Chimera marker file (.cmm) of the C-alpha trace (Angstrom):
<marker_set name="trace">
<marker id="1" x="65.096" y="76.576" z="87.717" r="1" g="1" b="0" radius="0.5"/>
<marker id="2" x="64.765" y="73.799" z="90.520" r="1" g="1" b="0" radius="0.5"/>
<marker id="3" x="67.368" y="71.113" z="90.460" r="1" g="1" b="0" radius="0.5"/>
<marker id="4" x="65.327" y="68.768" z="88.544" r="1" g="1" b="0" radius="0.5"/>
<marker id="5" x="65.074" y="70.894" z="85.848" r="1" g="1" b="0" radius="0.5"/>
<marker id="6" x="68.519" y="71.622" z="85.927" r="1" g="1" b="0" radius="0.5"/>
<marker id="7" x="69.190" y="67.836" z="85.899" r="1" g="1" b="0" radius="0.5"/>
<marker id="8" x="66.633" y="67.424" z="82.929" r="1" g="1" b="0" radius="0.5"/>
<marker id="9" x="68.383" y="70.286" z="81.056" r="1" g="1" b="0" radius="0.5"/>
<marker id="10" x="72.030" y="68.829" z="81.235" r="1" g="1" b="0" radius="0.5"/>
<marker id="11" x="70.656" y="65.122" z="80.536" r="1" g="1" b="0" radius="0.5"/>
<marker id="12" x="69.313" y="66.441" z="77.265" r="1" g="1" b="0" radius="0.5"/>
<marker id="13" x="72.268" y="68.321" z="76.449" r="1" g="1" b="0" radius="0.5"/>
<marker id="14" x="74.386" y="65.004" z="77.106" r="1" g="1" b="0" radius="0.5"/>
<marker id="15" x="72.050" y="63.146" z="75.201" r="1" g="1" b="0" radius="0.5"/>
<marker id="16" x="72.225" y="65.536" z="72.247" r="1" g="1" b="0" radius="0.5"/>
<marker id="17" x="76.020" y="65.483" z="72.300" r="1" g="1" b="0" radius="0.5"/>
<marker id="18" x="76.426" y="61.563" z="72.828" r="1" g="1" b="0" radius="0.5"/>
<marker id="19" x="74.410" y="61.615" z="69.994" r="1" g="1" b="0" radius="0.5"/>
<marker id="20" x="76.416" y="63.758" z="67.695" r="1" g="1" b="0" radius="0.5"/>
<marker id="21" x="79.648" y="61.363" z="68.492" r="1" g="1" b="0" radius="0.5"/>
<marker id="22" x="77.723" y="58.673" z="67.498" r="1" g="1" b="0" radius="0.5"/>
<marker id="23" x="76.361" y="60.323" z="64.367" r="1" g="1" b="0" radius="0.5"/>
<marker id="24" x="80.067" y="60.983" z="63.444" r="1" g="1" b="0" radius="0.5"/>
<marker id="25" x="81.291" y="57.468" z="64.164" r="1" g="1" b="0" radius="0.5"/>
<marker id="26" x="78.889" y="55.978" z="61.480" r="1" g="1" b="0" radius="0.5"/>
<marker id="27" x="79.626" y="58.949" z="58.917" r="1" g="1" b="0" radius="0.5"/>
<marker id="28" x="83.447" y="57.613" z="59.930" r="1" g="1" b="0" radius="0.5"/>
<marker id="29" x="82.663" y="54.021" z="59.471" r="1" g="1" b="0" radius="0.5"/>
<marker id="30" x="80.960" y="54.565" z="56.407" r="1" g="1" b="0" radius="0.5"/>
<marker id="31" x="83.992" y="56.402" z="54.838" r="1" g="1" b="0" radius="0.5"/>
<marker id="32" x="86.623" y="54.036" z="56.057" r="1" g="1" b="0" radius="0.5"/>
<marker id="33" x="84.411" y="50.906" z="54.578" r="1" g="1" b="0" radius="0.5"/>
<marker id="34" x="84.206" y="52.616" z="51.326" r="1" g="1" b="0" radius="0.5"/>
<marker id="35" x="87.923" y="54.009" z="51.143" r="1" g="1" b="0" radius="0.5"/>
<marker id="36" x="88.434" y="49.966" z="50.624" r="1" g="1" b="0" radius="0.5"/>
<marker id="37" x="85.794" y="49.057" z="48.849" r="1" g="1" b="0" radius="0.5"/>
<marker id="38" x="87.037" y="45.120" z="47.096" r="1" g="1" b="0" radius="0.5"/>
<marker id="39" x="86.508" y="41.634" z="47.690" r="1" g="1" b="0" radius="0.5"/>
<marker id="40" x="87.574" y="41.989" z="51.548" r="1" g="1" b="0" radius="0.5"/>
<marker id="41" x="85.043" y="44.602" z="52.312" r="1" g="1" b="0" radius="0.5"/>
<marker id="42" x="82.854" y="43.432" z="55.369" r="1" g="1" b="0" radius="0.5"/>
<marker id="43" x="79.357" y="44.300" z="53.205" r="1" g="1" b="0" radius="0.5"/>
<marker id="44" x="77.297" y="43.617" z="56.388" r="1" g="1" b="0" radius="0.5"/>
<marker id="45" x="79.738" y="45.844" z="58.203" r="1" g="1" b="0" radius="0.5"/>
<marker id="46" x="78.341" y="48.646" z="55.924" r="1" g="1" b="0" radius="0.5"/>
<marker id="47" x="75.283" y="47.552" z="55.444" r="1" g="1" b="0" radius="0.5"/>
<marker id="48" x="74.126" y="47.569" z="59.433" r="1" g="1" b="0" radius="0.5"/>
<marker id="49" x="74.955" y="51.464" z="58.898" r="1" g="1" b="0" radius="0.5"/>
<marker id="50" x="71.927" y="51.879" z="57.094" r="1" g="1" b="0" radius="0.5"/>
<marker id="51" x="68.125" y="51.585" z="58.203" r="1" g="1" b="0" radius="0.5"/>
<marker id="52" x="66.270" y="48.928" z="56.241" r="1" g="1" b="0" radius="0.5"/>
<marker id="53" x="64.280" y="51.433" z="54.433" r="1" g="1" b="0" radius="0.5"/>
<marker id="54" x="67.093" y="53.951" z="53.960" r="1" g="1" b="0" radius="0.5"/>
<marker id="55" x="67.489" y="55.704" z="50.623" r="1" g="1" b="0" radius="0.5"/>
<marker id="56" x="70.963" y="56.606" z="49.051" r="1" g="1" b="0" radius="0.5"/>
<marker id="57" x="71.131" y="59.281" z="46.525" r="1" g="1" b="0" radius="0.5"/>
<marker id="58" x="72.876" y="61.097" z="44.110" r="1" g="1" b="0" radius="0.5"/>
<marker id="59" x="71.702" y="64.611" z="43.478" r="1" g="1" b="0" radius="0.5"/>
<marker id="60" x="72.302" y="67.302" z="40.787" r="1" g="1" b="0" radius="0.5"/>
<marker id="61" x="73.253" y="67.235" z="37.342" r="1" g="1" b="0" radius="0.5"/>
<marker id="62" x="76.361" y="64.997" z="37.526" r="1" g="1" b="0" radius="0.5"/>
<marker id="63" x="75.493" y="62.831" z="40.823" r="1" g="1" b="0" radius="0.5"/>
<marker id="64" x="71.935" y="62.462" z="39.991" r="1" g="1" b="0" radius="0.5"/>
<marker id="65" x="72.654" y="60.949" z="36.424" r="1" g="1" b="0" radius="0.5"/>
<marker id="66" x="75.415" y="58.727" z="37.547" r="1" g="1" b="0" radius="0.5"/>
<marker id="67" x="74.267" y="57.383" z="40.768" r="1" g="1" b="0" radius="0.5"/>
<marker id="68" x="70.375" y="57.668" z="40.642" r="1" g="1" b="0" radius="0.5"/>
<marker id="69" x="68.684" y="56.617" z="43.704" r="1" g="1" b="0" radius="0.5"/>
<marker id="70" x="68.559" y="53.418" z="45.690" r="1" g="1" b="0" radius="0.5"/>
<marker id="71" x="65.915" y="52.392" z="48.302" r="1" g="1" b="0" radius="0.5"/>
<marker id="72" x="65.956" y="49.605" z="50.996" r="1" g="1" b="0" radius="0.5"/>
<marker id="73" x="69.771" y="48.593" z="52.806" r="1" g="1" b="0" radius="0.5"/>
<marker id="74" x="69.570" y="45.390" z="50.138" r="1" g="1" b="0" radius="0.5"/>
<marker id="75" x="69.558" y="47.988" z="47.086" r="1" g="1" b="0" radius="0.5"/>
<marker id="76" x="72.432" y="50.297" z="48.818" r="1" g="1" b="0" radius="0.5"/>
<marker id="77" x="74.412" y="47.361" z="49.660" r="1" g="1" b="0" radius="0.5"/>
<marker id="78" x="73.702" y="46.046" z="46.205" r="1" g="1" b="0" radius="0.5"/>
<marker id="79" x="74.967" y="49.132" z="44.224" r="1" g="1" b="0" radius="0.5"/>
<marker id="80" x="78.170" y="49.588" z="46.628" r="1" g="1" b="0" radius="0.5"/>
<marker id="81" x="78.682" y="45.743" z="46.063" r="1" g="1" b="0" radius="0.5"/>
<marker id="82" x="79.491" y="46.780" z="42.332" r="1" g="1" b="0" radius="0.5"/>
<marker id="83" x="82.574" y="48.607" z="43.110" r="1" g="1" b="0" radius="0.5"/>
<marker id="84" x="84.139" y="45.518" z="45.088" r="1" g="1" b="0" radius="0.5"/>
<marker id="85" x="85.001" y="42.951" z="42.430" r="1" g="1" b="0" radius="0.5"/>
<marker id="86" x="87.039" y="43.841" z="40.296" r="1" g="1" b="0" radius="0.5"/>
<marker id="87" x="88.140" y="46.802" z="42.309" r="1" g="1" b="0" radius="0.5"/>
<marker id="88" x="87.020" y="50.076" z="40.919" r="1" g="1" b="0" radius="0.5"/>
<marker id="89" x="89.470" y="52.024" z="43.272" r="1" g="1" b="0" radius="0.5"/>
<marker id="90" x="93.396" y="51.361" z="43.569" r="1" g="1" b="0" radius="0.5"/>
<marker id="91" x="93.246" y="54.195" z="46.004" r="1" g="1" b="0" radius="0.5"/>
<marker id="92" x="90.537" y="56.075" z="47.581" r="1" g="1" b="0" radius="0.5"/>
<marker id="93" x="90.173" y="58.370" z="50.589" r="1" g="1" b="0" radius="0.5"/>
<marker id="94" x="87.582" y="60.385" z="51.646" r="1" g="1" b="0" radius="0.5"/>
<marker id="95" x="87.684" y="63.377" z="54.307" r="1" g="1" b="0" radius="0.5"/>
<marker id="96" x="84.885" y="64.959" z="55.475" r="1" g="1" b="0" radius="0.5"/>
<marker id="97" x="84.797" y="68.781" z="57.050" r="1" g="1" b="0" radius="0.5"/>
<marker id="98" x="82.359" y="71.906" z="57.365" r="1" g="1" b="0" radius="0.5"/>
<marker id="99" x="80.287" y="69.438" z="59.672" r="1" g="1" b="0" radius="0.5"/>
<marker id="100" x="76.788" y="70.741" z="60.847" r="1" g="1" b="0" radius="0.5"/>
<marker id="101" x="74.750" y="68.029" z="63.188" r="1" g="1" b="0" radius="0.5"/>
<marker id="102" x="71.201" y="68.927" z="64.322" r="1" g="1" b="0" radius="0.5"/>
<marker id="103" x="69.565" y="66.521" z="66.428" r="1" g="1" b="0" radius="0.5"/>
<marker id="104" x="65.763" y="66.225" z="67.232" r="1" g="1" b="0" radius="0.5"/>
<marker id="105" x="64.856" y="63.362" z="69.343" r="1" g="1" b="0" radius="0.5"/>
<marker id="106" x="65.024" y="59.959" z="67.871" r="1" g="1" b="0" radius="0.5"/>
<marker id="107" x="66.168" y="61.569" z="64.211" r="1" g="1" b="0" radius="0.5"/>
<marker id="108" x="69.246" y="63.952" z="63.170" r="1" g="1" b="0" radius="0.5"/>
<marker id="109" x="70.329" y="65.675" z="60.092" r="1" g="1" b="0" radius="0.5"/>
<marker id="110" x="74.031" y="66.434" z="59.128" r="1" g="1" b="0" radius="0.5"/>
<marker id="111" x="75.618" y="68.072" z="56.440" r="1" g="1" b="0" radius="0.5"/>
<marker id="112" x="79.081" y="67.828" z="55.325" r="1" g="1" b="0" radius="0.5"/>
<marker id="113" x="81.663" y="68.938" z="52.758" r="1" g="1" b="0" radius="0.5"/>
<marker id="114" x="83.807" y="66.076" z="51.403" r="1" g="1" b="0" radius="0.5"/>
<marker id="115" x="86.663" y="65.594" z="49.606" r="1" g="1" b="0" radius="0.5"/>
<marker id="116" x="87.422" y="62.621" z="47.598" r="1" g="1" b="0" radius="0.5"/>
<marker id="117" x="90.762" y="61.885" z="46.293" r="1" g="1" b="0" radius="0.5"/>
<marker id="118" x="90.930" y="58.544" z="44.249" r="1" g="1" b="0" radius="0.5"/>
<marker id="119" x="93.141" y="56.245" z="41.649" r="1" g="1" b="0" radius="0.5"/>
<marker id="120" x="91.008" y="54.100" z="39.577" r="1" g="1" b="0" radius="0.5"/>
<marker id="121" x="91.720" y="50.311" z="38.601" r="1" g="1" b="0" radius="0.5"/>
<marker id="122" x="92.847" y="52.119" z="34.703" r="1" g="1" b="0" radius="0.5"/>
<marker id="123" x="95.469" y="54.363" z="36.583" r="1" g="1" b="0" radius="0.5"/>
<marker id="124" x="93.616" y="57.600" z="36.319" r="1" g="1" b="0" radius="0.5"/>
<marker id="125" x="93.648" y="59.640" z="39.351" r="1" g="1" b="0" radius="0.5"/>
<marker id="126" x="90.941" y="62.714" z="40.178" r="1" g="1" b="0" radius="0.5"/>
<marker id="127" x="89.805" y="65.182" z="43.264" r="1" g="1" b="0" radius="0.5"/>
<marker id="128" x="85.906" y="65.563" z="43.606" r="1" g="1" b="0" radius="0.5"/>
<marker id="129" x="84.205" y="67.844" z="46.390" r="1" g="1" b="0" radius="0.5"/>
<marker id="130" x="80.354" y="66.929" z="46.984" r="1" g="1" b="0" radius="0.5"/>
<marker id="131" x="77.932" y="68.325" z="49.704" r="1" g="1" b="0" radius="0.5"/>
<marker id="132" x="76.873" y="65.506" z="51.958" r="1" g="1" b="0" radius="0.5"/>
<marker id="133" x="73.152" y="66.009" z="53.183" r="1" g="1" b="0" radius="0.5"/>
<marker id="134" x="72.591" y="62.810" z="55.701" r="1" g="1" b="0" radius="0.5"/>
<marker id="135" x="69.484" y="61.953" z="57.816" r="1" g="1" b="0" radius="0.5"/>
<marker id="136" x="69.892" y="59.685" z="60.648" r="1" g="1" b="0" radius="0.5"/>
<marker id="137" x="67.419" y="57.699" z="62.814" r="1" g="1" b="0" radius="0.5"/>
<marker id="138" x="68.391" y="56.316" z="65.930" r="1" g="1" b="0" radius="0.5"/>
<marker id="139" x="67.014" y="52.454" z="66.833" r="1" g="1" b="0" radius="0.5"/>
<marker id="140" x="67.346" y="51.611" z="70.253" r="1" g="1" b="0" radius="0.5"/>
<marker id="141" x="70.691" y="52.665" z="71.206" r="1" g="1" b="0" radius="0.5"/>
<marker id="142" x="72.132" y="53.016" z="67.203" r="1" g="1" b="0" radius="0.5"/>
<marker id="143" x="72.245" y="55.678" z="64.702" r="1" g="1" b="0" radius="0.5"/>
<marker id="144" x="71.764" y="54.281" z="61.339" r="1" g="1" b="0" radius="0.5"/>
<marker id="145" x="71.693" y="56.498" z="58.048" r="1" g="1" b="0" radius="0.5"/>
<marker id="146" x="67.861" y="57.004" z="57.047" r="1" g="1" b="0" radius="0.5"/>
<marker id="147" x="68.618" y="58.978" z="53.714" r="1" g="1" b="0" radius="0.5"/>
<marker id="148" x="71.914" y="59.667" z="52.423" r="1" g="1" b="0" radius="0.5"/>
<marker id="149" x="72.719" y="62.348" z="49.680" r="1" g="1" b="0" radius="0.5"/>
<marker id="150" x="75.275" y="63.550" z="47.751" r="1" g="1" b="0" radius="0.5"/>
<marker id="151" x="75.754" y="66.181" z="45.360" r="1" g="1" b="0" radius="0.5"/>
<marker id="152" x="79.012" y="66.955" z="43.479" r="1" g="1" b="0" radius="0.5"/>
<marker id="153" x="80.344" y="70.648" z="43.853" r="1" g="1" b="0" radius="0.5"/>
<marker id="154" x="83.814" y="69.810" z="41.546" r="1" g="1" b="0" radius="0.5"/>
<marker id="155" x="86.035" y="67.077" z="39.675" r="1" g="1" b="0" radius="0.5"/>
<marker id="156" x="88.812" y="67.294" z="38.463" r="1" g="1" b="0" radius="0.5"/>
<marker id="157" x="91.917" y="64.785" z="36.937" r="1" g="1" b="0" radius="0.5"/>
<marker id="158" x="94.901" y="65.025" z="38.724" r="1" g="1" b="0" radius="0.5"/>
<marker id="159" x="98.023" y="62.980" z="37.582" r="1" g="1" b="0" radius="0.5"/>
<marker id="160" x="98.542" y="61.118" z="40.262" r="1" g="1" b="0" radius="0.5"/>
<marker id="161" x="98.738" y="61.201" z="44.303" r="1" g="1" b="0" radius="0.5"/>
<marker id="162" x="102.011" y="59.627" z="45.669" r="1" g="1" b="0" radius="0.5"/>
<marker id="163" x="104.779" y="61.113" z="44.267" r="1" g="1" b="0" radius="0.5"/>
<marker id="164" x="108.269" y="59.156" z="44.659" r="1" g="1" b="0" radius="0.5"/>
<marker id="165" x="110.070" y="62.177" z="45.108" r="1" g="1" b="0" radius="0.5"/>
<marker id="166" x="111.938" y="61.917" z="49.066" r="1" g="1" b="0" radius="0.5"/>
<marker id="167" x="109.930" y="63.890" z="51.708" r="1" g="1" b="0" radius="0.5"/>
<marker id="168" x="111.976" y="67.309" z="52.441" r="1" g="1" b="0" radius="0.5"/>
<marker id="169" x="113.198" y="67.314" z="56.386" r="1" g="1" b="0" radius="0.5"/>
<marker id="170" x="115.506" y="69.601" z="57.906" r="1" g="1" b="0" radius="0.5"/>
<marker id="171" x="119.219" y="68.455" z="57.719" r="1" g="1" b="0" radius="0.5"/>
<marker id="172" x="120.464" y="67.102" z="61.142" r="1" g="1" b="0" radius="0.5"/>
<marker id="173" x="122.152" y="69.298" z="63.443" r="1" g="1" b="0" radius="0.5"/>
<marker id="174" x="125.901" y="68.561" z="63.762" r="1" g="1" b="0" radius="0.5"/>
<marker id="175" x="126.311" y="66.688" z="67.263" r="1" g="1" b="0" radius="0.5"/>
<marker id="176" x="129.613" y="67.350" z="68.235" r="1" g="1" b="0" radius="0.5"/>
<marker id="177" x="129.069" y="71.732" z="67.541" r="1" g="1" b="0" radius="0.5"/>
<marker id="178" x="125.715" y="71.401" z="69.553" r="1" g="1" b="0" radius="0.5"/>
<marker id="179" x="127.213" y="70.162" z="72.436" r="1" g="1" b="0" radius="0.5"/>
<marker id="180" x="129.144" y="73.532" z="73.034" r="1" g="1" b="0" radius="0.5"/>
<marker id="181" x="132.537" y="72.224" z="72.846" r="1" g="1" b="0" radius="0.5"/>
<link id1="1" id2="2" r="1" g="1" b="0" radius="0.2"/>
<link id1="2" id2="3" r="1" g="1" b="0" radius="0.2"/>
<link id1="3" id2="4" r="1" g="1" b="0" radius="0.2"/>
<link id1="4" id2="5" r="1" g="1" b="0" radius="0.2"/>
<link id1="5" id2="6" r="1" g="1" b="0" radius="0.2"/>
<link id1="6" id2="7" r="1" g="1" b="0" radius="0.2"/>
<link id1="7" id2="8" r="1" g="1" b="0" radius="0.2"/>
<link id1="8" id2="9" r="1" g="1" b="0" radius="0.2"/>
<link id1="9" id2="10" r="1" g="1" b="0" radius="0.2"/>
<link id1="10" id2="11" r="1" g="1" b="0" radius="0.2"/>
<link id1="11" id2="12" r="1" g="1" b="0" radius="0.2"/>
<link id1="12" id2="13" r="1" g="1" b="0" radius="0.2"/>
<link id1="13" id2="14" r="1" g="1" b="0" radius="0.2"/>
<link id1="14" id2="15" r="1" g="1" b="0" radius="0.2"/>
<link id1="15" id2="16" r="1" g="1" b="0" radius="0.2"/>
<link id1="16" id2="17" r="1" g="1" b="0" radius="0.2"/>
<link id1="17" id2="18" r="1" g="1" b="0" radius="0.2"/>
<link id1="18" id2="19" r="1" g="1" b="0" radius="0.2"/>
<link id1="19" id2="20" r="1" g="1" b="0" radius="0.2"/>
<link id1="20" id2="21" r="1" g="1" b="0" radius="0.2"/>
<link id1="21" id2="22" r="1" g="1" b="0" radius="0.2"/>
<link id1="22" id2="23" r="1" g="1" b="0" radius="0.2"/>
<link id1="23" id2="24" r="1" g="1" b="0" radius="0.2"/>
<link id1="24" id2="25" r="1" g="1" b="0" radius="0.2"/>
<link id1="25" id2="26" r="1" g="1" b="0" radius="0.2"/>
<link id1="26" id2="27" r="1" g="1" b="0" radius="0.2"/>
<link id1="27" id2="28" r="1" g="1" b="0" radius="0.2"/>
<link id1="28" id2="29" r="1" g="1" b="0" radius="0.2"/>
<link id1="29" id2="30" r="1" g="1" b="0" radius="0.2"/>
<link id1="30" id2="31" r="1" g="1" b="0" radius="0.2"/>
<link id1="31" id2="32" r="1" g="1" b="0" radius="0.2"/>
<link id1="32" id2="33" r="1" g="1" b="0" radius="0.2"/>
<link id1="33" id2="34" r="1" g="1" b="0" radius="0.2"/>
<link id1="34" id2="35" r="1" g="1" b="0" radius="0.2"/>
<link id1="35" id2="36" r="1" g="1" b="0" radius="0.2"/>
<link id1="36" id2="37" r="1" g="1" b="0" radius="0.2"/>
<link id1="37" id2="38" r="1" g="1" b="0" radius="0.2"/>
<link id1="38" id2="39" r="1" g="1" b="0" radius="0.2"/>
<link id1="39" id2="40" r="1" g="1" b="0" radius="0.2"/>
<link id1="40" id2="41" r="1" g="1" b="0" radius="0.2"/>
<link id1="41" id2="42" r="1" g="1" b="0" radius="0.2"/>
<link id1="42" id2="43" r="1" g="1" b="0" radius="0.2"/>
<link id1="43" id2="44" r="1" g="1" b="0" radius="0.2"/>
<link id1="44" id2="45" r="1" g="1" b="0" radius="0.2"/>
<link id1="45" id2="46" r="1" g="1" b="0" radius="0.2"/>
<link id1="46" id2="47" r="1" g="1" b="0" radius="0.2"/>
<link id1="47" id2="48" r="1" g="1" b="0" radius="0.2"/>
<link id1="48" id2="49" r="1" g="1" b="0" radius="0.2"/>
<link id1="49" id2="50" r="1" g="1" b="0" radius="0.2"/>
<link id1="50" id2="51" r="1" g="1" b="0" radius="0.2"/>
<link id1="51" id2="52" r="1" g="1" b="0" radius="0.2"/>
<link id1="52" id2="53" r="1" g="1" b="0" radius="0.2"/>
<link id1="53" id2="54" r="1" g="1" b="0" radius="0.2"/>
<link id1="54" id2="55" r="1" g="1" b="0" radius="0.2"/>
<link id1="55" id2="56" r="1" g="1" b="0" radius="0.2"/>
<link id1="56" id2="57" r="1" g="1" b="0" radius="0.2"/>
<link id1="57" id2="58" r="1" g="1" b="0" radius="0.2"/>
<link id1="58" id2="59" r="1" g="1" b="0" radius="0.2"/>
<link id1="59" id2="60" r="1" g="1" b="0" radius="0.2"/>
<link id1="60" id2="61" r="1" g="1" b="0" radius="0.2"/>
<link id1="61" id2="62" r="1" g="1" b="0" radius="0.2"/>
<link id1="62" id2="63" r="1" g="1" b="0" radius="0.2"/>
<link id1="63" id2="64" r="1" g="1" b="0" radius="0.2"/>
<link id1="64" id2="65" r="1" g="1" b="0" radius="0.2"/>
<link id1="65" id2="66" r="1" g="1" b="0" radius="0.2"/>
<link id1="66" id2="67" r="1" g="1" b="0" radius="0.2"/>
<link id1="67" id2="68" r="1" g="1" b="0" radius="0.2"/>
<link id1="68" id2="69" r="1" g="1" b="0" radius="0.2"/>
<link id1="69" id2="70" r="1" g="1" b="0" radius="0.2"/>
<link id1="70" id2="71" r="1" g="1" b="0" radius="0.2"/>
<link id1="71" id2="72" r="1" g="1" b="0" radius="0.2"/>
<link id1="72" id2="73" r="1" g="1" b="0" radius="0.2"/>
<link id1="73" id2="74" r="1" g="1" b="0" radius="0.2"/>
<link id1="74" id2="75" r="1" g="1" b="0" radius="0.2"/>
<link id1="75" id2="76" r="1" g="1" b="0" radius="0.2"/>
<link id1="76" id2="77" r="1" g="1" b="0" radius="0.2"/>
<link id1="77" id2="78" r="1" g="1" b="0" radius="0.2"/>
<link id1="78" id2="79" r="1" g="1" b="0" radius="0.2"/>
<link id1="79" id2="80" r="1" g="1" b="0" radius="0.2"/>
<link id1="80" id2="81" r="1" g="1" b="0" radius="0.2"/>
<link id1="81" id2="82" r="1" g="1" b="0" radius="0.2"/>
<link id1="82" id2="83" r="1" g="1" b="0" radius="0.2"/>
<link id1="83" id2="84" r="1" g="1" b="0" radius="0.2"/>
<link id1="84" id2="85" r="1" g="1" b="0" radius="0.2"/>
<link id1="85" id2="86" r="1" g="1" b="0" radius="0.2"/>
<link id1="86" id2="87" r="1" g="1" b="0" radius="0.2"/>
<link id1="87" id2="88" r="1" g="1" b="0" radius="0.2"/>
<link id1="88" id2="89" r="1" g="1" b="0" radius="0.2"/>
<link id1="89" id2="90" r="1" g="1" b="0" radius="0.2"/>
<link id1="90" id2="91" r="1" g="1" b="0" radius="0.2"/>
<link id1="91" id2="92" r="1" g="1" b="0" radius="0.2"/>
<link id1="92" id2="93" r="1" g="1" b="0" radius="0.2"/>
<link id1="93" id2="94" r="1" g="1" b="0" radius="0.2"/>
<link id1="94" id2="95" r="1" g="1" b="0" radius="0.2"/>
<link id1="95" id2="96" r="1" g="1" b="0" radius="0.2"/>
<link id1="96" id2="97" r="1" g="1" b="0" radius="0.2"/>
<link id1="97" id2="98" r="1" g="1" b="0" radius="0.2"/>
<link id1="98" id2="99" r="1" g="1" b="0" radius="0.2"/>
<link id1="99" id2="100" r="1" g="1" b="0" radius="0.2"/>
<link id1="100" id2="101" r="1" g="1" b="0" radius="0.2"/>
<link id1="101" id2="102" r="1" g="1" b="0" radius="0.2"/>
<link id1="102" id2="103" r="1" g="1" b="0" radius="0.2"/>
<link id1="103" id2="104" r="1" g="1" b="0" radius="0.2"/>
<link id1="104" id2="105" r="1" g="1" b="0" radius="0.2"/>
<link id1="105" id2="106" r="1" g="1" b="0" radius="0.2"/>
<link id1="106" id2="107" r="1" g="1" b="0" radius="0.2"/>
<link id1="107" id2="108" r="1" g="1" b="0" radius="0.2"/>
<link id1="108" id2="109" r="1" g="1" b="0" radius="0.2"/>
<link id1="109" id2="110" r="1" g="1" b="0" radius="0.2"/>
<link id1="110" id2="111" r="1" g="1" b="0" radius="0.2"/>
<link id1="111" id2="112" r="1" g="1" b="0" radius="0.2"/>
<link id1="112" id2="113" r="1" g="1" b="0" radius="0.2"/>
<link id1="113" id2="114" r="1" g="1" b="0" radius="0.2"/>
<link id1="114" id2="115" r="1" g="1" b="0" radius="0.2"/>
<link id1="115" id2="116" r="1" g="1" b="0" radius="0.2"/>
<link id1="116" id2="117" r="1" g="1" b="0" radius="0.2"/>
<link id1="117" id2="118" r="1" g="1" b="0" radius="0.2"/>
<link id1="118" id2="119" r="1" g="1" b="0" radius="0.2"/>
<link id1="119" id2="120" r="1" g="1" b="0" radius="0.2"/>
<link id1="120" id2="121" r="1" g="1" b="0" radius="0.2"/>
<link id1="121" id2="122" r="1" g="1" b="0" radius="0.2"/>
<link id1="122" id2="123" r="1" g="1" b="0" radius="0.2"/>
<link id1="123" id2="124" r="1" g="1" b="0" radius="0.2"/>
<link id1="124" id2="125" r="1" g="1" b="0" radius="0.2"/>
<link id1="125" id2="126" r="1" g="1" b="0" radius="0.2"/>
<link id1="126" id2="127" r="1" g="1" b="0" radius="0.2"/>
<link id1="127" id2="128" r="1" g="1" b="0" radius="0.2"/>
<link id1="128" id2="129" r="1" g="1" b="0" radius="0.2"/>
<link id1="129" id2="130" r="1" g="1" b="0" radius="0.2"/>
<link id1="130" id2="131" r="1" g="1" b="0" radius="0.2"/>
<link id1="131" id2="132" r="1" g="1" b="0" radius="0.2"/>
<link id1="132" id2="133" r="1" g="1" b="0" radius="0.2"/>
<link id1="133" id2="134" r="1" g="1" b="0" radius="0.2"/>
<link id1="134" id2="135" r="1" g="1" b="0" radius="0.2"/>
<link id1="135" id2="136" r="1" g="1" b="0" radius="0.2"/>
<link id1="136" id2="137" r="1" g="1" b="0" radius="0.2"/>
<link id1="137" id2="138" r="1" g="1" b="0" radius="0.2"/>
<link id1="138" id2="139" r="1" g="1" b="0" radius="0.2"/>
<link id1="139" id2="140" r="1" g="1" b="0" radius="0.2"/>
<link id1="140" id2="141" r="1" g="1" b="0" radius="0.2"/>
<link id1="141" id2="142" r="1" g="1" b="0" radius="0.2"/>
<link id1="142" id2="143" r="1" g="1" b="0" radius="0.2"/>
<link id1="143" id2="144" r="1" g="1" b="0" radius="0.2"/>
<link id1="144" id2="145" r="1" g="1" b="0" radius="0.2"/>
<link id1="145" id2="146" r="1" g="1" b="0" radius="0.2"/>
<link id1="146" id2="147" r="1" g="1" b="0" radius="0.2"/>
<link id1="147" id2="148" r="1" g="1" b="0" radius="0.2"/>
<link id1="148" id2="149" r="1" g="1" b="0" radius="0.2"/>
<link id1="149" id2="150" r="1" g="1" b="0" radius="0.2"/>
<link id1="150" id2="151" r="1" g="1" b="0" radius="0.2"/>
<link id1="151" id2="152" r="1" g="1" b="0" radius="0.2"/>
<link id1="152" id2="153" r="1" g="1" b="0" radius="0.2"/>
<link id1="153" id2="154" r="1" g="1" b="0" radius="0.2"/>
<link id1="154" id2="155" r="1" g="1" b="0" radius="0.2"/>
<link id1="155" id2="156" r="1" g="1" b="0" radius="0.2"/>
<link id1="156" id2="157" r="1" g="1" b="0" radius="0.2"/>
<link id1="157" id2="158" r="1" g="1" b="0" radius="0.2"/>
<link id1="158" id2="159" r="1" g="1" b="0" radius="0.2"/>
<link id1="159" id2="160" r="1" g="1" b="0" radius="0.2"/>
<link id1="160" id2="161" r="1" g="1" b="0" radius="0.2"/>
<link id1="161" id2="162" r="1" g="1" b="0" radius="0.2"/>
<link id1="162" id2="163" r="1" g="1" b="0" radius="0.2"/>
<link id1="163" id2="164" r="1" g="1" b="0" radius="0.2"/>
<link id1="164" id2="165" r="1" g="1" b="0" radius="0.2"/>
<link id1="165" id2="166" r="1" g="1" b="0" radius="0.2"/>
<link id1="166" id2="167" r="1" g="1" b="0" radius="0.2"/>
<link id1="167" id2="168" r="1" g="1" b="0" radius="0.2"/>
<link id1="168" id2="169" r="1" g="1" b="0" radius="0.2"/>
<link id1="169" id2="170" r="1" g="1" b="0" radius="0.2"/>
<link id1="170" id2="171" r="1" g="1" b="0" radius="0.2"/>
<link id1="171" id2="172" r="1" g="1" b="0" radius="0.2"/>
<link id1="172" id2="173" r="1" g="1" b="0" radius="0.2"/>
<link id1="173" id2="174" r="1" g="1" b="0" radius="0.2"/>
<link id1="174" id2="175" r="1" g="1" b="0" radius="0.2"/>
<link id1="175" id2="176" r="1" g="1" b="0" radius="0.2"/>
<link id1="176" id2="177" r="1" g="1" b="0" radius="0.2"/>
<link id1="177" id2="178" r="1" g="1" b="0" radius="0.2"/>
<link id1="178" id2="179" r="1" g="1" b="0" radius="0.2"/>
<link id1="179" id2="180" r="1" g="1" b="0" radius="0.2"/>
<link id1="180" id2="181" r="1" g="1" b="0" radius="0.2"/>
</marker_set>
């Protein structure tokens, strides 16, 4: 392969890596904003993560029934806005793992396993896991969500997330004995 071919190959590999980094940032921003859906959440930032014609859907028996499907950025933001006032969550944290991102030109598809720990306004708490399948579109220099699908894998109630018990740590060493005197 000639120098121009090597440069083109390296450029394509770099573009793919940069796209994956940008897509991870979109997902991290989405989860961060959804972790604190309340009156102070900047909904314009949340909306800016989606293409104008995006689709957000619950899949499977549990999530398909409760979430349905929302078409268009405005409809998605309206759905998420229902969680803000009064705040639906007292505490909410999303964790993503088992990531796979495949980039193809100006489009990409990502899959994640999501774990969500929540305490609701009424004081109940639960642990949920979902399979996320997300399609992205590159618009100019930005990657945005074009299709977001979430499918519940399991849900179970828990007593609480924050235990007031002291954090166990090793005892402090005796400073005089440690000096060897």
